[in-house]
N, CA, C and O of each residue as an XYZ file, in Angstrom:
896
protein
N     -29.825    -14.990     14.247
C     -28.675    -15.848     14.786
C     -27.704    -15.115     15.604
O     -27.192    -14.106     15.119
N     -27.377    -15.510     16.830
C     -26.530    -14.856     17.704
C     -25.084    -15.379     17.512
O     -24.800    -16.576     17.468
N     -24.210    -14.372     17.402
C     -22.757    -14.762     17.154
C     -22.011    -14.424     18.314
O     -22.097    -13.273     18.741
N     -21.196    -15.368     18.962
C     -20.384    -15.044     20.081
C     -18.876    -14.720     19.616
O     -18.177    -15.587     19.090
N     -18.470    -13.532     19.827
C     -17.070    -13.175     19.495
C     -15.989    -13.731     20.468
O     -15.939    -13.504     21.677
N     -15.251    -14.393     19.840
C     -14.112    -15.123     20.645
C     -12.943    -14.229     20.625
O     -12.379    -13.813     19.613
N     -12.597    -13.941     22.021
C     -11.437    -13.132     22.180
C     -10.132    -13.973     22.114
O     -10.005    -15.063     22.673
N      -9.197    -13.371     21.391
C      -8.039    -14.042     21.104
C      -6.866    -13.545     22.340
O      -6.586    -12.363     22.541
N      -6.340    -14.562     23.004
C      -5.354    -14.235     23.874
C      -3.966    -14.210     23.165
O      -3.620    -15.324     22.769
N      -3.151    -13.268     22.931
C      -2.060    -13.140     22.368
C      -0.770    -13.442     23.405
O      -0.826    -13.046     24.569
N       0.305    -14.116     22.931
C       1.383    -14.650     23.659
C       2.587    -14.387     22.963
O       2.679    -14.397     21.735
N       3.609    -14.125     23.837
C       4.917    -14.026     23.440
C       5.799    -14.972     24.170
O       5.664    -15.050     25.391
N       6.691    -15.704     23.559
C       7.687    -16.706     24.275
C       9.023    -16.075     24.359
O       9.545    -15.666     23.322
N       9.588    -15.966     25.427
C      10.973    -15.448     25.684
C      11.919    -16.485     26.330
O      11.802    -16.732     27.530
N      12.874    -17.115     25.554
C      13.592    -18.205     25.970
C      14.609    -18.161     24.948
O      14.351    -17.862     23.782
N      15.962    -18.506     25.442
C      17.093    -18.550     24.409
C      17.379    -20.095     23.861
O      18.421    -20.369     23.265
N      16.517    -20.903     24.083
C      16.415    -22.171     23.550
C      15.467    -22.141     22.327
O      14.250    -22.128     22.511
N      15.958    -22.132     21.169
C      14.991    -22.075     19.799
C      14.074    -23.208     19.836
O      12.886    -23.014     19.577
N      14.517    -24.409     20.142
C      13.802    -25.554     19.885
C      12.619    -25.586     20.928
O      11.481    -25.833     20.529
N      12.850    -25.363     22.133
C      11.699    -24.997     23.103
C      10.799    -23.955     22.741
O       9.601    -24.130     22.963
N      11.196    -22.890     22.213
C      10.422    -21.849     21.738
C       9.338    -22.368     20.594
O       8.114    -22.243     20.629
N      10.051    -22.908     19.701
C       9.317    -23.337     18.434
C       8.392    -24.315     18.829
O       7.279    -24.228     18.310
N       8.639    -25.442     19.817
C       7.910    -26.242     20.167
C       6.631    -25.884     20.921
O       5.560    -26.452     20.704
N       6.820    -24.797     21.923
C       5.798    -24.143     22.673
C       4.722    -23.364     21.611
O       3.495    -23.390     21.520
N       5.623    -22.767     20.971
C       4.668    -21.965     19.832
C       3.818    -22.719     19.090
O       2.664    -22.293     19.050
N       4.095    -23.898     18.383
C       3.361    -24.971     17.722
C       2.139    -25.347     18.645
O       0.998    -25.278     18.189
N       2.368    -25.729     19.892
C       1.482    -26.142     20.892
C       0.445    -25.222     21.279
O      -0.741    -25.526     21.404
N       0.985    -23.994     21.477
C       0.066    -22.884     21.989
C      -0.981    -22.488     20.743
O      -2.186    -22.322     20.931
N      -0.341    -22.366     19.471
C      -1.155    -21.935     18.521
C      -2.291    -22.893     18.053
O      -3.212    -22.591     17.295
N      -2.060    -24.116     18.646
C      -3.337    -25.139     18.417
C      -4.140    -25.152     19.526
O      -5.093    -25.932     19.522
N      -3.929    -24.369     20.582
C      -4.904    -24.274     21.590
C      -5.909    -23.266     21.359
O      -5.478    -22.145     21.088
N      -7.268    -23.443     21.412
C      -8.200    -22.380     21.056
C      -8.229    -21.379     21.928
O      -8.323    -21.524     23.146
N      -8.126    -20.011     21.157
C      -8.216    -18.878     22.089
C      -7.013    -18.236     22.257
O      -6.940    -17.150     22.831
N      -5.790    -18.982     21.673
C      -4.468    -18.463     21.960
C      -3.641    -18.314     20.610
O      -3.801    -19.080     19.659
N      -2.765    -17.282     20.618
C      -1.965    -17.188     19.424
C      -0.626    -16.507     19.731
O      -0.582    -15.396     20.259
N       0.492    -17.224     19.376
C       1.785    -16.598     19.521
C       1.974    -15.480     18.500
O       1.792    -15.669     17.298
N       2.317    -14.400     18.977
C       2.522    -13.369     17.955
C       3.972    -13.088     17.632
O       4.365    -12.620     16.564
N       4.686    -13.405     18.608
C       6.281    -13.372     18.280
C       7.089    -14.109     19.347
O       6.622    -14.284     20.473
N       8.313    -14.543     18.991
C       9.203    -15.047     20.007
C      10.556    -14.019     20.215
O      10.928    -13.141     19.436
N      11.101    -14.370     21.367
C      12.336    -13.550     21.645
C      13.400    -14.424     22.397
O      13.094    -15.223     23.282
N      14.569    -14.215     21.997
C      15.707    -15.041     22.828
C      16.338    -14.504     24.165
O      17.107    -15.166     24.862
N      15.913    -13.202     24.442
C      16.242    -12.529     25.783
C      15.235    -11.403     25.886
O      14.427    -11.120     25.001
N      15.353    -10.820     26.992
C      14.566     -9.476     27.322
C      14.779     -8.439     26.364
O      13.824     -7.801     25.920
N      16.061     -8.202     25.979
C      16.254     -7.069     25.105
C      15.854     -7.498     23.474
O      15.434     -6.663     22.674
N      15.998     -8.492     23.243
C      15.193     -9.026     21.979
C      13.656     -8.699     21.978
O      13.026     -8.172     21.062
N      13.195     -9.113     23.171
C      11.551     -8.904     23.447
C      11.465     -7.401     23.318
O      10.683     -6.978     22.466
N      12.103     -6.596     23.985
C      11.692     -5.313     24.051
C      11.730     -4.512     22.516
O      10.869     -3.719     22.137
N      12.739     -4.856     21.873
C      13.093     -4.474     20.566
C      12.029     -4.773     19.687
O      11.861     -3.938     18.798
N      11.191     -5.839     19.702
C      10.193     -6.376     18.826
C       8.681     -5.824     19.392
O       7.711     -5.898     18.638
N       8.562     -5.341     20.584
C       7.365     -4.853     20.968
C       6.837     -3.935     20.082
O       7.544     -3.085     19.540
N       5.436     -4.059     19.857
C       4.671     -3.187     18.998
C       3.495     -2.485     19.885
O       2.558     -3.144     20.337
N       3.627     -1.197     20.072
C       2.666     -0.555     20.992
C       1.207     -0.700     20.575
O       0.329     -0.545     21.423
N       0.900     -0.997     19.280
C      -0.346     -1.317     18.684
C      -0.825     -2.771     18.853
O      -2.001     -3.093     18.685
N       0.074     -3.562     19.166
C      -0.193     -4.985     19.127
C       0.675     -5.716     20.382
O       1.598     -6.522     20.262
N       0.100     -5.192     21.591
C       0.773     -5.747     22.733
C       0.344     -7.115     23.260
O      -0.857     -7.382     23.316
N       1.292     -8.012     23.659
C       0.753     -9.325     24.134
C      -0.065     -9.206     25.381
O       0.107     -8.334     26.232
N      -0.975    -10.159     25.424
C      -1.737    -10.363     26.859
C      -0.890    -11.276     27.795
O      -0.951    -11.138     29.016
N      -0.165    -12.135     27.250
C       0.542    -13.100     28.227
C       1.958    -13.283     27.661
O       2.077    -13.360     26.438
N       3.086    -13.362     28.484
C       4.291    -13.667     28.095
C       4.768    -14.998     28.988
O       4.544    -15.064     30.196
N       5.382    -15.940     28.319
C       5.975    -17.206     28.968
C       7.436    -16.774     29.152
O       7.956    -16.450     28.085
N       8.074    -16.701     30.013
C       9.288    -16.321     30.388
C      10.295    -17.117     31.087
O      10.045    -17.642     32.172
N      11.589    -17.239     30.419
C      12.634    -18.078     31.084
C      13.346    -17.164     32.017
O      13.189    -15.944     32.046
N      14.194    -17.900     32.828
C      14.909    -16.764     33.821
C      16.462    -16.748     33.114
O      16.975    -15.692     32.743
N      17.049    -17.901     32.999
C      18.422    -17.923     32.524
C      18.810    -17.705     31.013
O      18.960    -18.628     30.212
N      18.950    -16.388     30.733
C      19.276    -15.901     29.410
C      20.439    -14.847     29.327
O      20.698    -14.042     30.222
N      21.014    -14.946     28.295
C      22.036    -13.794     28.049
C      21.597    -12.529     27.888
O      20.418    -12.386     27.562
N      22.338    -11.496     28.058
C      22.112    -10.182     27.921
C      20.997     -9.354     28.871
O      21.221     -8.342     29.535
N      19.805    -10.044     28.746
C      18.869     -9.536     29.634
C      18.012    -10.633     30.114
O      17.136    -11.150     29.420
N      18.329    -11.015     31.477
C      17.552    -12.260     31.938
C      16.062    -12.151     32.394
O      15.404    -11.123     32.231
N      15.621    -13.187     32.925
C      14.221    -13.237     33.074
C      13.849    -12.295     34.391
O      12.766    -11.717     34.472
N      14.844    -12.215     35.378
C      14.559    -11.350     36.532
C      14.283     -9.857     36.191
O      13.434     -9.118     36.690
N      15.323     -9.550     35.092
C      15.338     -8.088     34.552
C      14.369     -7.878     33.760
O      13.837     -6.774     33.877
N      13.859     -8.743     32.799
C      12.767     -8.784     31.937
C      11.402     -8.295     32.570
O      10.703     -7.345     32.218
N      11.186     -9.300     33.715
C      10.118     -9.172     34.514
C       9.930     -7.721     35.144
O       8.859     -7.114     35.131
N      10.996     -7.295     35.641
C      11.173     -6.044     36.293
C      10.783     -4.998     35.348
O       9.983     -4.147     35.737
N      11.270     -4.949     34.084
C      11.189     -4.078     33.082
C       9.584     -3.929     32.784
O       8.948     -2.876     32.805
N       9.126     -5.140     32.523
C       7.624     -5.227     32.118
C       6.678     -4.715     33.291
O       5.635     -4.132     32.998
N       7.057     -4.942     34.690
C       6.090     -4.469     35.568
C       6.311     -2.951     35.762
O       5.428     -2.270     36.282
N       7.442     -2.430     35.363
C       7.470     -0.850     35.546
C       6.982     -0.313     34.222
O       6.522      0.827     34.285
N       6.985     -0.869     33.084
C       6.690     -0.222     31.715
C       5.234     -0.748     31.252
O       4.512      0.131     30.781
N       4.743     -1.934     31.309
C       3.652     -2.494     30.856
C       3.039     -3.631     31.974
O       3.010     -4.841     31.747
N       2.625     -3.079     33.048
C       2.188     -3.882     34.280
C       0.911     -4.769     33.885
O       0.611     -5.730     34.594
N       0.171     -4.443     32.761
C      -0.990     -5.200     32.481
C      -0.648     -6.581     31.773
O      -1.448     -7.517     31.779
N       0.601     -6.641     31.160
C       0.930     -7.916     30.525
C       1.101     -8.932     31.694
O       1.742     -8.687     32.716
N       0.459    -10.087     31.432
C       0.585    -11.223     32.636
C       1.668    -12.110     32.156
O       1.857    -12.507     31.006
N       2.326    -12.346     33.198
C       3.862    -13.214     32.954
C       3.745    -14.482     33.599
O       3.283    -14.542     34.738
N       4.154    -15.603     32.922
C       4.245    -16.872     33.581
C       5.688    -17.286     33.361
O       6.192    -17.359     32.241
N       6.356    -17.568     34.556
C       7.808    -18.109     34.486
C       7.794    -19.454     34.079
O       7.021    -20.226     34.645
N       8.518    -19.840     33.200
C       8.787    -21.429     32.773
C      10.235    -21.616     32.843
O      10.928    -21.167     31.930
N      10.733    -22.193     33.769
C      12.055    -22.204     34.179
C      12.607    -23.612     34.867
O      11.818    -24.392     35.401
N      13.968    -23.852     34.806
C      14.369    -25.012     35.556
C      14.823    -24.531     37.038
O      15.279    -25.323     37.862
N      14.677    -23.370     37.246
C      15.134    -22.837     38.506
C      14.147    -22.952     39.547
O      13.166    -22.227     39.385
N      14.156    -23.771     40.705
C      12.950    -24.064     41.526
C      13.320    -23.341     43.041
O      12.590    -23.587     44.001
N      14.392    -22.520     43.173
C      14.682    -22.245     44.386
C      13.686    -21.048     44.878
O      12.934    -20.424     44.129
N      13.835    -20.845     46.325
C      12.690    -20.052     46.915
C      13.105    -18.520     46.539
O      12.186    -17.714     46.392
N      14.275    -18.143     46.399
C      14.745    -16.821     46.272
C      14.186    -16.283     44.848
O      13.728    -15.151     44.689
N      14.288    -17.200     43.913
C      13.986    -16.923     42.595
C      12.349    -16.629     42.482
O      11.828    -15.691     41.880
N      11.722    -17.621     43.180
C      10.187    -17.553     43.102
C       9.956    -16.165     43.789
O       9.332    -15.297     43.178
N      10.423    -15.947     44.992
C       9.989    -14.725     45.730
C      10.263    -13.493     44.819
O       9.357    -12.691     44.591
N      11.455    -13.346     44.321
C      11.801    -12.344     43.486
C      10.937    -12.201     42.121
O      10.701    -11.069     41.699
N      10.531    -13.181     41.527
C       9.622    -13.084     40.425
C       8.424    -12.648     40.986
O       7.908    -11.695     40.402
N       7.837    -13.092     41.971
C       6.522    -12.614     42.585
C       6.541    -11.030     42.776
O       5.601    -10.268     42.552
N       7.655    -10.741     43.181
C       7.994     -9.123     43.680
C       7.960     -8.407     42.173
O       7.728     -7.203     42.062
N       8.185     -9.172     41.154
C       8.346     -8.459     39.756
C       7.179     -8.600     39.071
O       7.201     -8.326     37.871
N       5.939     -9.049     39.679
C       4.783     -9.072     39.132
C       4.277    -10.238     38.386
O       3.186    -10.263     37.816
N       5.220    -11.304     38.424
C       4.818    -12.657     37.914
C       3.620    -13.422     38.493
O       3.413    -13.552     39.700
N       2.899    -13.886     37.568
C       1.484    -14.425     38.048
C       1.413    -15.850     38.047
O       0.381    -16.405     38.424
N       2.466    -16.537     37.639
C       2.577    -18.007     37.640
C       4.128    -18.489     37.434
O       4.896    -17.865     36.701
N       4.463    -19.525     38.071
C       5.695    -20.114     37.982
C       5.787    -21.563     37.824
O       5.435    -22.340     38.711
N       6.249    -21.922     36.721
C       6.197    -23.513     36.212
C       7.647    -23.888     36.051
O       8.526    -23.046     35.863
N       7.855    -25.131     36.127
C       9.221    -25.794     35.965
C       9.003    -26.229     34.602
O       7.871    -26.472     34.182
N      10.182    -26.350     33.805
C      10.006    -26.783     32.604
C       9.769    -28.151     32.383
O       9.388    -28.531     31.276
N       9.958    -28.957     33.340
C       9.554    -30.399     33.124
C       8.081    -30.651     33.446
O       7.684    -31.813     33.525
N       7.209    -29.567     33.646
C       5.873    -29.741     33.980
C       5.052    -30.417     32.881
O       5.557    -30.409     31.758
N       3.873    -30.993     33.037
C       3.116    -31.686     31.958
C       2.612    -30.566     31.232
O       2.511    -29.449     31.738
N       2.279    -30.851     30.006
C       1.669    -29.929     28.908
C       0.348    -29.541     29.525
O      -0.008    -28.364     29.585
N      -0.327    -30.479     29.952
C      -1.896    -29.979     30.632
C      -1.698    -29.017     31.525
O      -2.513    -28.094     31.526
N      -0.494    -28.992     32.571
C      -0.449    -28.083     33.640
C      -0.208    -26.601     32.933
O      -0.742    -25.559     33.314
N       0.618    -26.722     31.935
C       0.873    -25.374     31.187
C      -0.281    -24.733     30.602
O      -0.389    -23.507     30.579
N      -1.096    -25.473     30.156
C      -2.462    -25.101     29.587
C      -3.347    -24.675     30.699
O      -3.943    -23.609     30.546
N      -3.505    -25.282     31.687
C      -4.274    -24.897     33.000
C      -3.758    -23.561     33.367
O      -4.519    -22.594     33.382
N      -2.448    -23.452     33.677
C      -1.791    -22.277     34.121
C      -2.213    -21.037     33.200
O      -2.693    -20.049     33.757
N      -2.058    -21.053     31.873
C      -2.345    -20.042     31.027
C      -3.704    -19.802     31.309
O      -3.903    -18.654     31.706
N      -4.695    -20.514     31.232
C      -6.257    -20.327     31.475
C      -6.350    -19.543     32.757
O      -6.981    -18.488     32.817
N      -5.672    -20.106     33.849
C      -5.909    -19.505     35.307
C      -5.312    -18.141     35.130
O      -6.006    -17.203     35.523
N      -4.248    -17.895     34.654
C      -3.582    -16.510     34.678
C      -4.414    -15.418     33.971
O      -4.630    -14.302     34.442
N      -4.833    -15.859     32.834
C      -5.737    -14.968     32.119
C      -7.212    -14.825     32.704
O      -7.779    -13.743     32.552
N      -7.757    -15.701     33.263
C      -9.147    -15.907     33.725
C      -9.203    -15.370     35.265
O     -10.086    -14.628     35.696
N      -8.114    -15.872     36.007
C      -8.315    -15.596     37.511
C      -7.134    -14.819     38.060
O      -7.167    -14.417     39.223
N      -6.103    -14.593     37.283
C      -5.098    -13.735     37.735
C      -3.678    -14.270     38.274
O      -2.648    -13.610     38.137
N      -3.726    -15.585     38.927
C      -2.447    -16.053     39.389
C      -2.588    -17.714     39.324
O      -3.638    -18.355     39.373
N      -1.440    -18.145     39.219
C      -1.233    -19.647     39.222
C       0.079    -20.076     39.858
O       1.128    -19.507     39.555
N       0.035    -21.058     40.721
C       1.313    -21.598     41.187
C       1.476    -23.173     40.882
O       0.592    -23.943     41.258
N       2.499    -23.599     40.266
C       2.758    -25.021     39.808
C       2.342    -25.781     40.925
O       2.541    -25.342     42.058
N       1.769    -26.906     40.732
C       1.179    -27.948     41.639
C       2.330    -28.430     42.351
O       2.210    -28.525     43.572
N       3.483    -28.771     41.793
C       4.553    -29.371     42.555
C       5.066    -28.403     43.496
O       5.123    -28.734     44.680
N       5.472    -27.185     43.119
C       6.006    -26.328     44.111
C       4.962    -25.981     44.992
O       5.306    -25.839     46.165
N       3.651    -25.791     44.694
C       2.626    -25.567     45.509
C       2.446    -26.455     46.737
O       2.170    -26.005     47.849
N       2.635    -27.861     46.435
C       2.642    -28.927     47.481
C       3.728    -28.912     48.179
O       3.657    -29.339     49.332
N       4.872    -28.473     47.719
C       6.276    -28.383     48.537
C       6.153    -27.309     49.625
O       6.654    -27.422     50.744
N       5.402    -26.196     49.172
C       5.273    -24.988     49.735
C       4.278    -25.016     51.037
O       4.536    -24.724     52.205
N       3.113    -25.444     50.472
C       1.969    -25.689     51.458
C       1.780    -27.225     51.748
O       1.303    -27.977     50.898
N       2.132    -27.599     52.845
C       2.177    -28.945     53.228
C       0.928    -29.813     52.772
O       0.993    -30.838     52.093
N      -0.151    -29.251     53.239
C      -1.508    -29.794     52.751
C      -2.508    -28.787     52.856
O      -2.666    -28.147     53.896
N      -3.235    -28.602     51.768
C      -4.109    -27.619     51.660
C      -5.445    -28.146     50.761
O      -5.189    -28.649     49.667
N      -6.589    -28.070     51.101
C      -7.736    -28.462     50.399
C      -8.608    -27.202     50.142
O      -8.926    -26.477     51.085
N      -9.013    -26.928     48.810
C      -9.551    -25.801     48.344
C     -11.015    -25.660     48.690
O     -11.774    -24.998     47.982
N     -11.428    -26.327     49.853
C     -12.942    -26.201     50.304
C     -13.119    -24.806     51.010
O     -12.228    -24.248     51.650
N     -14.273    -24.365     50.828
C     -14.618    -23.041     51.351
C     -14.326    -22.960     52.977
O     -13.902    -21.965     53.565
N     -14.602    -24.043     53.475
C     -14.324    -23.957     54.926
C     -12.771    -23.715     55.233
O     -12.437    -22.906     56.098
N     -11.933    -24.370     54.571
C     -10.455    -24.128     54.886
C      -9.998    -22.820     54.309
O      -9.014    -22.247     54.777
N     -10.710    -22.319     53.273
C     -10.107    -20.980     52.844
C     -10.664    -19.860     53.964
O     -10.000    -18.859     54.232
N     -11.892    -20.133     54.551
C     -12.194    -19.364     55.591
C     -11.393    -19.440     56.752
O     -11.285    -18.415     57.426
N     -10.723    -20.627     57.162
C      -9.955    -20.902     58.392
C      -8.804    -20.148     58.014
O      -8.323    -19.368     58.836
N      -8.242    -20.289     56.760
C      -6.800    -19.499     56.546
C      -7.105    -18.036     56.741
O      -6.306    -17.327     57.353
N      -8.359    -17.497     56.188
C      -8.489    -15.938     56.276
C      -8.506    -15.623     57.725
O      -7.892    -14.619     58.086
N      -9.162    -16.386     58.653
C      -9.188    -16.160     60.009
C      -7.937    -16.202     60.661
O      -7.776    -15.467     61.635
N      -6.888    -17.052     60.225
C      -5.646    -17.195     60.697
C      -4.844    -15.813     60.324
O      -3.993    -15.314     61.060
N      -5.210    -15.335     59.196
C      -4.511    -13.987     58.820
C      -4.999    -12.948     59.757
O      -4.255    -12.135     60.306
N      -6.290    -13.013     59.915
C      -6.887    -11.914     60.864
C      -6.300    -12.049     62.184
O      -6.252    -10.993     62.814
N      -5.841    -13.081     62.764
C      -5.427    -13.428     64.125
C      -4.026    -13.145     64.435
O      -3.513    -13.111     65.554
N      -3.399    -12.919     63.144
C      -1.826    -12.640     63.383
C      -1.648    -11.075     64.110
O      -2.347    -10.096     63.850
N      -0.637    -11.129     64.983
C      -0.316     -9.988     65.390
C       0.313     -8.927     64.665
O       0.711     -9.345     63.578
N       0.549     -7.749     64.843
C       0.994     -6.716     64.062
C       2.446     -6.974     63.708
O       2.894     -6.723     62.589
N       3.145     -7.469     64.671
C       4.644     -7.668     64.672
C       4.821     -8.981     63.702
O       5.847     -9.124     63.038
N       3.721     -9.951     63.669
C       3.852    -11.097     62.688
C       3.644    -10.471     61.266
O       4.375    -10.760     60.319
N       2.712     -9.693     61.192
C       2.415     -9.284     59.886
C       3.505     -8.416     59.193
O       3.767     -8.435     57.991
N       4.136     -7.601     60.214
C       5.402     -6.805     59.854
C       6.431     -7.899     59.424
O       7.066     -7.728     58.384
N       6.605     -8.921     60.120
C       7.680     -9.843     59.533
C       7.315    -10.432     58.370
O       8.191    -10.742     57.562
N       6.016    -10.668     58.118
C       5.754    -11.362     56.821
C       5.997    -10.445     55.623
O       6.464    -10.863     54.563
N       5.641     -9.115     55.858
C       5.835     -8.076     54.915
C       7.320     -8.116     54.315
O       7.630     -8.180     53.125
N       8.165     -8.060     55.436
C       9.665     -8.153     55.317
C      10.147     -9.323     54.619
O      11.100     -9.274     53.842
N       9.454    -10.447     54.906
C       9.729    -11.470     54.180
C       9.608    -11.701     52.808
O      10.138    -12.632     52.202
N       8.848    -10.767     52.300
C       8.351    -10.598     50.918
C       9.229     -9.718     50.234
O       9.024     -9.500     49.040
N      10.296     -9.115     50.897
C      11.363     -8.427     50.393
C      12.546     -9.351     49.972
O      12.433    -10.564     50.152
N      13.548     -8.888     49.482
C      14.832     -9.664     49.212
C      15.839     -9.663     50.394
O      17.010    -10.027     50.281
N      15.288     -9.234     51.492
C      16.099     -9.262     52.795
C      16.463    -10.572     53.357
O      15.567    -11.415     53.406
N      17.561    -10.859     53.762
C      17.798    -12.040     54.490
C      17.322    -12.162     55.985
O      17.040    -11.155     56.634
N      17.247    -13.333     56.467
C      16.584    -13.271     57.875
C      17.397    -12.303     58.901
O      16.858    -11.645     59.791
N      18.848    -12.333     58.604
C      19.523    -11.571     59.540
C      19.315     -9.952     59.254
O      19.363     -9.103     60.143
N      19.105     -9.713     58.027
C      18.645     -8.136     57.828
C      17.315     -7.923     58.229
O      16.993     -6.780     58.554
N      16.416     -8.911     58.264
C      14.926     -8.691     58.739
C      15.252     -8.266     60.397
O      14.929     -7.195     60.910
N      15.911     -9.293     61.020
C      16.240     -9.001     62.520
C      16.813     -7.621     62.850
O      16.570     -7.057     63.917
N      17.624     -7.074     61.838
C      18.127     -5.855     62.096
C      16.918     -4.678     61.946
O      16.902     -3.724     62.723
N      16.120     -4.800     61.100
C      15.074     -3.781     60.644
C      14.051     -3.886     62.020
O      13.608     -2.898     62.606
N      13.820     -5.092     62.341
C      12.807     -5.344     63.327
C      13.321     -5.015     64.850
O      12.514     -4.920     65.775
N      14.742     -4.849     65.031
C      15.543     -4.425     66.262
C      15.244     -5.738     66.935
O      14.712     -5.646     68.041
N      15.502     -6.997     66.448
C      15.443     -8.237     67.198
C      16.737     -9.117     66.983
O      17.429     -8.856     65.999
N      17.051     -9.965     67.685
C      18.196    -10.933     67.390
C      17.743    -11.938     66.206
O      16.555    -12.069     65.910
N      18.533    -12.468     65.711
C      18.420    -13.409     64.534
C      17.866    -14.717     65.302
O      17.093    -15.377     64.607
N      18.086    -15.178     66.482
C      17.267    -16.256     67.108
C      15.890    -15.823     67.309
O      15.025    -16.680     67.131
N      15.572    -14.785     67.608
C      13.987    -14.314     67.725
C      13.511    -14.280     66.478
O      12.296    -14.478     66.439
N      14.087    -14.078     65.319
C      13.448    -13.978     64.091
C      13.231    -15.554     63.708
O      12.263    -15.962     63.068
N      14.208    -16.303     64.167
C      14.066    -17.652     63.682
C      12.743    -18.147     64.500
O      11.929    -18.892     63.953
N      12.598    -17.755     65.653
C      11.370    -18.238     66.417
C      10.304    -17.675     65.892
O       9.278    -18.346     66.009
N      10.190    -16.485     65.258
C       8.979    -15.875     64.487
C       8.582    -16.816     63.332
O       7.445    -17.250     63.153
N       9.795    -17.107     62.477
C       9.598    -17.985     61.500
C       9.004    -19.407     61.659
O       8.170    -19.851     60.869
N       9.487    -20.114     62.749
C       9.011    -21.566     63.156
C       7.771    -21.456     63.731
O       6.964    -22.373     63.571
N       7.413    -20.237     64.537
C       6.009    -20.107     65.023
C       4.935    -19.994     63.803
O       3.825    -20.520     63.892
N       5.289    -19.384     62.846
C       4.341    -19.095     61.579
C       4.313    -20.143     60.833
O       3.274    -20.362     60.210
N       5.332    -20.970     60.718
C       5.497    -22.307     60.003
C       4.347    -23.138     60.519
O       3.456    -23.571     59.788
N       4.422    -23.339     61.860
C       3.399    -24.140     62.700
C       2.119    -23.578     62.594
O       1.166    -24.305     62.316
N       1.989    -22.479     62.765
C       0.523    -21.692     62.782
C      -0.305    -21.655     61.622
O      -1.528    -21.787     61.668
N       0.487    -21.442     60.377
C      -0.034    -21.476     59.096
C       0.107    -22.646     58.315
O      -0.263    -22.573     57.143
N       0.626    -23.834     58.786
C       0.790    -25.042     58.145
C       1.576    -24.866     56.787
O       1.130    -25.382     55.763
N       2.697    -24.168     56.782
C       3.418    -24.105     55.678
C       4.952    -24.582     56.065
O       5.346    -24.659     57.229
N       5.717    -24.876     54.959
C       7.048    -25.498     55.217
C       8.171    -24.618     54.768
O       9.312    -25.064     54.893
N       7.995    -23.408     54.253
C       9.200    -22.599     53.691
C       8.833    -21.087     53.761
O       7.791    -20.577     54.172
N       9.864    -20.543     53.294
C       9.752    -18.985     53.148
C       8.675    -18.691     52.208
O       7.656    -18.065     52.499
N       8.961    -19.183     51.050
C       7.932    -19.104     50.005
C       6.413    -19.353     50.409
O       5.482    -18.649     50.021
N       6.308    -20.361     51.172
C       5.035    -20.711     51.845
C       4.379    -19.615     52.418
O       3.223    -19.318     52.116
N       5.149    -18.914     53.341
C       4.902    -17.550     54.025
C       4.432    -16.425     53.190
O       3.439    -15.731     53.411
N       5.360    -16.312     52.088
C       4.947    -15.219     50.975
C       3.762    -15.438     50.545
O       2.864    -14.638     50.808
N       3.549    -16.489     49.852
C       2.187    -16.905     49.280
C       1.091    -16.740     50.171
O       0.009    -16.387     49.702
N       1.232    -16.968     51.515
C       0.052    -16.789     52.542
C      -0.066    -15.222     52.677
O      -1.184    -14.707     52.663
N       0.877    -14.589     52.785
C       0.762    -13.180     52.967
C       0.215    -12.437     51.794
O      -0.640    -11.583     52.025
N       0.642    -12.678     50.414
C       0.002    -12.389     49.286
C      -1.440    -12.509     49.173
O      -2.235    -11.592     48.965
N      -1.750    -14.051     49.376
C      -3.171    -14.523     49.089
C      -4.183    -13.815     50.061
O      -5.365    -13.608     49.788
N      -3.491    -13.440     51.350
C      -4.439    -12.806     52.336
C      -4.263    -11.327     52.354
O      -4.794    -10.646     53.232
N      -3.577    -10.844     51.466
C      -3.509     -9.283     51.303
C      -2.815     -8.774     52.359
O      -3.121     -7.610     52.614
N      -1.974     -9.264     53.065
C      -1.060     -8.799     54.111
C      -0.039     -7.831     53.443
O       0.285     -6.745     53.924
N       0.457     -8.388     52.206
C       1.260     -7.583     51.393
C       0.743     -7.577     49.981
O      -0.018     -8.499     49.689
N       1.011     -6.752     49.124
C       0.714     -6.623     47.677
C       2.048     -6.582     46.951
O       2.769     -5.589     47.050
N       2.371     -7.571     46.271
C       3.644     -7.523     45.439
C       3.434     -6.783     44.270
O       4.352     -6.630     43.463
């Protein structure tokens, strides 16, 4: 008789709302192949509980927390334990937060009002495929995208057709620099930079800075 060894994915929840943590822990522990090994109310509390002999595979991370917030926690994990996969679960939907978290190695970004099924899909995707973007955010970022092989190839060709200056602009967009600061780095006027942005919006069929960042990451123009 052949036995298949089921690998258990260990999870840590970091959120300062106890009821949210407890509810999530109960739900996740009922999901086959997943186990919550501990909970923390902020980044410092998380670090103090880490056991080098029993490191989590996945962390669900809030942003707004006292003492050590989600940005600081994600940055610390990227520097110290980059193999731990992180999904943000937050009420903060703004572009700068998403980009900053991507810079800090986060693999998924969900809003707290997302459906439970979406959270489960996100966990599976991050563990098995490496990255997941919430569908609501994704649809706001990418105006219309079908995951057919043809459109994926078309997107890749668009990346190949970009000029070196456009690629430089995309790399700078993936930093925390403002458009004005990017203009200074590229020795261009803010109006010219706005022109670069608008041309790329039209060329790449995206509607926001985050959309451009995701395009750059997905097509390996930049690695965050």
